[in-house]
C-alpha positions in Angstrom: -0.1 -0.3 -0.5 1.4 3.3 -1.0 1.8 6.1 1.2 0.8 9.8 0.2 -1.0 8.3 -3.0 -1.4 10.0 -6.2 -4.0 13.0 -6.2 -5.1 12.7 -9.4 -5.1 8.9 -8.6 -8.0 10.1 -5.9 -9.6 12.4 -7.4 -10.5 9.5 -10.4 -11.3 7.0 -7.7 -13.9 9.7 -6.2 -15.8 10.7 -9.8 -16.5 7.3 -10.0 -17.5 6.5 -6.6 -20.1 9.4 -7.5 -20.8 7.8 -11.0 -21.8 4.8 -8.8 -23.8 6.7 -6.4 -26.0 8.5 -9.0 -26.3 5.5 -10.9 -27.6 3.2 -7.7 -30.4 5.8 -7.1 -31.2 6.2 -10.3 -32.0 2.1 -10.1 -33.4 3.4 -6.9 -36.1 5.8 -8.6 -36.6 3.1 -10.7 -37.3 0.1 -8.3 -39.1 2.5 -7.0 -41.6 3.3 -9.5 -42.7 -0.4 -9.5 -46.4 -1.3 -8.5 -45.8 -5.0 -6.8 -42.4 -3.8 -3.9 -44.0 -4.3 -0.2 -44.5 -1.7 2.2 -41.0 -2.6 3.7 -39.2 -2.6 0.7 -40.7 0.7 -0.2 -39.6 1.9 3.2 -36.0 0.2 2.5 -35.6 1.9 -0.8 -36.2 4.7 0.7 -34.2 5.5 3.1 -31.2 4.3 1.3 -32.0 6.8 -0.7 -31.9 9.7 1.7 -28.4 8.4 2.3 -27.5 8.1 -0.7 -28.9 12.0 -1.7 -27.0 12.9 1.4 -23.4 11.2 0.5 -23.6 12.4 -3.3 -24.8 15.8 -1.5 -21.4 16.0 0.5 -19.3 14.7 -2.6 -20.9 17.3 -4.5 -20.1 20.5 -1.5 -16.1 18.9 -1.3 -15.7 18.9 -5.0 -16.7 22.9 -5.5 -14.9 23.5 -2.0 -11.7 21.8 -3.9 -11.7 24.0 -7.0 -12.0 27.0 -5.0 -8.6 26.4 -3.7 -6.4 24.7 -6.9 -7.9 28.6 -7.9 -5.1 30.8 -5.6 -2.1 31.5 -5.7 1.2 30.4 -4.3 2.1 33.7 -3.5 -1.2 34.3 -1.8 -0.4 30.9 0.5 3.0 31.6 1.2 1.7 35.7 2.5 -1.3 33.3 4.3 1.1 30.9 5.6 3.4 33.1 6.9 0.5 35.5 8.4 -0.4 32.6 10.8 3.2 32.1 11.8 3.5 35.8 12.8 5.9 37.3 10.5 
């Protein structure tokens, strides 16, 4: 197991997970449209959908926060870092 990992590799893994979550959400929504579901099955799908929606929202929000980090110039980051240290 590698320590530190490659940032691009991790981003790819997160993209796959997000894509998979969205596919699962679509499948559960499709299943909920079936008329033959029991109340227990329907409740189970709805609970799972609620969890999936929350995870997708968190992942998408973290992606947005990550985009803003990339746009900060290095000089500005250094200035902030030095400021925190009291210099």
